[in-house]
N, C-alpha and C positions, 0 to 999 in steps of 0.2 A: 519694539521690535525683538530685541534678545531676553527682556523678559517672558516674553511670550515663549520664545522657543525653551529657555531653559523650564519653564513650567510643564513643557510637554516631554522634557528627556525622561519619562521613566520607560526608557527601551532599551532594547538588548543591545550591546556592543556593535553589532553588525549594522542595523541602523542609525547607530549614531554616529558612525565612521563616516557614512556616506552623504551628511547633511552637508551641504555647499556654504561656503563663507558668506556671512551676509553683511552687508552695507550698514553701519550703524549710527545713528545722531547722538546729540550729546544726551538726549532724555530718555535715550537707552541703554546708557551705560551702567553696569552691573554694581550695584552695592558691594562696598570691601569692608570686611574687619581685617584688623591686623593684631594677633596677641603678641604681646610683649612689647614693649615702650622704651626700649634701651635705644642704643645708637642707632642700630639697623632699624627698628621698627617706629621710632620718632621720625627719622629722616624720610621713611618710606609711605608712613601714612600722610605726613603734610605733603609730599609730593604728587602721590597720587591724588589727594583732593584738590592741589592744586591745578592738576590737570583736567579737573572737572569731575571726578568721581567723588559719590558719598561713601565717607569712610569714618569706621567705627574703630579706634582704638582702645584696644585691652590692655590692662596690665593689675596685676594684684597687688599692687603700691598704692594706696588710697592718695596718698601725699603728692604723688607722680601723676596721677589722673585727674586730682585738684588742681596741679599746676598747669598741665596742658590744656584744660578747659578755661583757664584764665589766661590762655594765651603766653604763658611762660614754657617754655621748652626744660626738660628735667637736664638736658646736656649744653655745652656750650659747642655751637658749631653755627659757621658763619651764614647768614641769612635766613637759619630758622626761626628764630623768632619774629621776623617780618612775614615771613609766608605762613607760619601759624596764625598769627593775628588774621592775616588775610582770608584764611579758609574757614577761619571761624565766622567771622564777619560774614562771609557767605553762606553759612550752614552747611557745609560741606564737612567738617570733622567736629567729631564728637569723642570723650573718652569715658570709659566705664571701666568696673571692676568686675563687670558682669559677662562673661566671655559666652554663657550660653544664650543668656539673649543678644548677643552682638553676633553671633553665628545663624542664630534664629532669623533675625533681621538683614542678614545680608547674603549675595549669592557666590561671593568668594571670600575665602579666609587664606589669609598669609599669616604663618608661622616664623617668628623671629624672635624665639626664646634663647637663653643662654644654654649653650653645651660645654660647660668648664673641663678642665683636664683632672682626672685623679690622679695620684701621687706618681703612678707607673706609665703616666702619658696618656692612658685609655679617656676616650671621649666618653663622660656623663651626660646620659640621654634621658635620665629621670624627668627632667621637665617637660621634654618631648613626650615621653609616654602619656605623663598626667594632662597635657593639651589634646593628646589624640583618643584620650578616653572622653572627656570633652566634647570634642568635636563629633563622635559615634553616640554619646546622648541626645545632642542636638539633632542630627541626623534622622535618627530612630523618630524623632517626632516631626520631621519634614516633608513633604510629598514631591519638594522641588528637585531638580538637580543641585550638586554644588562640587563648586570647585575648592580645591585646597592646595596651597603652595608652602612647601616648605623649605624655609632658606637660610636655618641654623646649620653650620656645618657639620658633617656625620661623617661616619666611615662608609664606603660603598657598600650598601645592601641594606644600610639599617630602614631606608624608607620602606622597600618592597618588602623586606624578611620581617621587621617588629612593628613599623606604623601604621603601617594598611592594616596589617592582621588586627590591631587593637581596634581600629575603626571600624572594620567589617564586623567584629564577635559584638562590641557593644552596640552599633546600630541594628544590625540583623540586614544591614543590605551588601551589595556589591560592588566593587571599584570598578569603574569601565563602564557600569551600566547606570545604579543609581548617584554617583558621584565618581569625581575625577582626582588626581593628585598630580602633583610634578614636583619634582626638586627644584628650585630657582635660585642657586645662589646669588648672595649679591656680592659685588666688587666695588664697596664703598670706602673711600678713605677719609678718616677722619680730618677734618679741618678743609676738605674738600667734596664731601658727599653731596651734596644737592648738585653741584656742577656733574657730579661721576655718574647721578642718577639719572641725569638728562642727557649727558651725553658717552655714555661708557662703549668701552672697548668692543664689547659683546654680550649679549643676552644668551643665557644658558638654560635650554628648557629641558630636564629629564623628565618625562611625562609616562603616565600610566597605559593610555593609549590616544589614539590620533586625534580624536575630539578635545581630549584635556589640554594636548599639545597647541589646537586650533585656538582653542577659547584664551590660554595664556600667553599666546603671540597677541591676540586681538588686544589685550590689556596693555601692551607695549607697541602697539601701532603707530604712535608718534614718536617714541623714542628713537633716536637715529642708534647707528650700528646693526652689526650683521644679529639676525636671531637663529641660533644654533641649537635644534632639537636632536635629542639623542638618547639613551637610555639613563633610567635613574641611576644607576650606580657609575655611568660615565660622570654626569654632572656632578654627583658627590665625590667624587674623586678628583675632578678637576678644580674644585675649588682648595682642595688639601694642596693638589701641585703648584698651582699659583702662588699659594702664600709662602710655601717651602722655596720656593723660586726666589721670591721677593726677599726671603730671609737670607737663602744664600748670596744674594747680591750684595746686600748690605755687609754680610761677612768679607765677602770677596773684595770689596770697596774698601774697607778698612783694613784688610792685612795687605792689599797694593799701598794703600797709604804709609803704613808702617814700614812696610820694605822701601818704596820711596824717600821716607824723610831719613832711614838708616843709612840709605846711600847719597844723601843731599841730593836729590833729585826733588822738583816740585810736583808732590803727588796728584795735585789739580791739573797742571798742562799734561801730564801723562792721561789722566783719567779723560779729559776733555778731546784730546786728540782719538783716545779708544771709542768714547760715545758717539766721535761723527760717522762710525760704520754702522748705520742705521738697516743694513743688508743682511748681517752675519752677526752684531752684538745686538741687535732688536731695538734695545731702548735702552736711556740714560738714566730711567728711574731707578732710585735705590744704590745705584752704582757710584755715588760720591761720597769718598772716604768722610767719615765723621763719629759719630757717637754709635754706640753699639743698637741693635733694637730692642724692642718692646712692644705693649701693648696687648688687646686682648686677642688677636688674631695671629700673628706670627710665631710667636715661642708655643701656643697652647697648638697649632696645626703642627709645625714640624714636631712638636713629640707625640702628636697623633699618627703623625706618618710613620716617624720611628718605630713604634709600637705595632702600626699594622705592618711593618718591616717584619718586626720580630716573632709576630703571630703566624706570618707566611715562611718564616725560616729564610728570608732572604737579607744577604750580608750587603749593604749600602753605604760605603764608607764614606763616602762624599757627605751624604744627607745625615748620617750619625755624628759628623763632626760639626755641624753648623752650632748646635747649641756650645759645642766644646769651644769653638772658636770665639762666640760670641762672650761667656765666660771671660776668655783669655785677653779679648779685648777689655771688657769693664777691668781685669787686674791691670791691664796696661796704664789705664785713666786713672787708677789709683796711685800706682807708682810715679806718675807724673806728679801728682798733686803731692806726695809724700817728700819729693824731691825740692819743693820749693821750701823757704823759711817761712817759719808761724804755724800755731795750733789753733787758730780762726779761721775755717772754711767757709766762704758765704757760695751759695747756689743762686744764680739767675735761672731760676725756672726748676720744676721737679714734676711737672706730669710727664706721660713719655713722650710728646713732643709739641712744637708750639702750637698754640690755637685750640686746645682741648683741654677738658678738664679731667681726662680720662689718666687715672692711676694705675691701672691694671697692668701689672706686672712692668712699669716702668723702669729702666736701665739706669737710672739715676739711683734708685732705692738702696741696689747693692751698693753701691759706691761708696754712700752715705754710710750704711750698713759697717760695712769697712772700717770706713775712717773713725766711727765711734768706737768701734772697738779697740783702735789705736789709742785713744785718747783725744783723737781732733775734737774741736768745738766746733758745732755745725750750727749756720742758720742760711734761712733759704726765704727767696721772695717767689712768689709765683700769682699773677693776679685772678688765675683760673682755678686755682685750689681753694675747697670748700670744705664745708665738715660732710657733706653729702660725697663727694668724689673721695675724700682720705675714708669714709667708711664702706667703699665701695672698692678700694684698693687692696691690691694682694702681690705676693711676690718678695716681701721682705719682712724681717720683724720690726723694722721701726716704724712702720704704718702708724700705729697709736700714739708715736712720739711727733709726729710732723707740725701739730697744731703749735706744741710749745717752741718750735724751731721757727715756726712762720715770722717774718716780719713785714709789716706792712709799707714801708717804704724803700725801694730800692738802693735810692742814693744811701740812706742810712745804714743798708746792710754794707755795700761798698767801703763806706767809711771806717764801720769795724769790724774789717774782715782783713787775715794778712794776706789771704789768697782767696782770687775771684774765678769761681767756676763757671762759664757761659754754657747753659744748655739750651736755650730756645733763642730763636731768630725773631727778635724785636726792634721797630725802631727806637724804643726807648734804653734798650741793654744796649743798643749800636753806640747812643750818644754817651753811655756811661762808662764802656770801651775806650772811648776819646778822651774822657776825663782821666781814669785810672789807671790807664796802662803803664803812664810814665809814672806811676806812684808805688804800686805794688805788683805781684805775679799775676797774671791772668792763662787758665787753662780754655782753651777756646774749641769746644767741640762740636760747631756749627760754621766755623769760619765765618765769622760774623762782621769783623769790620777791617777792609783791606789796608787802610792807615796805619794800623795799629800793629802790622806783622814784624815792622821794622824796628819794632821797640825793644829793647834788650830784655824787659819783663815778661814779654809775651811768648807764649807756648801755643802753639795749635796740635792736636792730637794726634794728627796725621799728616804735618806740613810744617 
């Protein structure tokens, strides 16, 4: 029934907006194409396919496409490999490099391509422009209504002022009549992305028109949480604000931790009490003292909002201090390591957090870089570190040297190191700390093992 409605939607905006909601069954689900099979796109594709939708994943990387079609995700994410194999066996997912054909053979296109930062913090939307042109070319050939959901982080106004005009110009069609657009930001955390997809705190839909909003809500009808419809600009802005707030919480928690340690107060006792207040303090997430923040979202989006504030001639001292505070925390970690005796430093974990292979702006990289500059000998162990993740990493000049520093066995790394730095929370590393914290200095960035905290050689970064 839904496909029949879609095929009739060469109507004007007024008629489209008056169509009543329709109850649909499994056979009426629209087909979805997802452009960009990175963290967001890969998880989104598999999760929608697992919900019963037929999904075509698109990426320009032929190796990634081949890998996905063979049931091997291009990323490390808990549960993704199992679910990918399941949806392939059920004939609900396939991947391709041909975005034009994928759009032509689907009813909805989700765009999850990367929007990296320029050096000045400004958001690079070149990939989005290219995808918008491709969508326009396909829509020029289509006779049916098509819904486009942009999910990549962009400054407010990008979708309405830049991307929609490109699609309209190339396709010769009108947004709100021939096709609909929504900015639909994702709030997926690496290592818990599948759980976050199915149980989000909110689903935000910044739609071009009422019908586009209703169609987007229908896609998420079995997903828990509130569905919030707003302007495209508000939806674009909320993603920046969310990630800036998370980055601020990390920095705030770390500054509290350092202050507590200097005052000989248990920072975790303080913050455990602080986080009990769910009425005013909102949530305990990101507020626990530990390592600096990193990854593909928080640093990029904080820089993006700083650039936006500069463009708007707004002085935002708190937001402008977040990166500085994070860099200060990295220097604090380096100083802790420098104070230990020994020139050989071993890192247990180097990706930006436990359970992922993502090397983008890992906070461990600038620590390693500074230590190497001071002639420390660095070795590292990380079971998720591979050639692909190294090649996609950025944020430091030591990326190209990581393969030479990597050791396959964590126990041997600890044996051969003068100082051990724990950056990931894993059972293997916890057992190693029980063995080595009595023998050599340990710098713990994740508060890994409670029993080791009483040893003379143990140092917590904030406790």
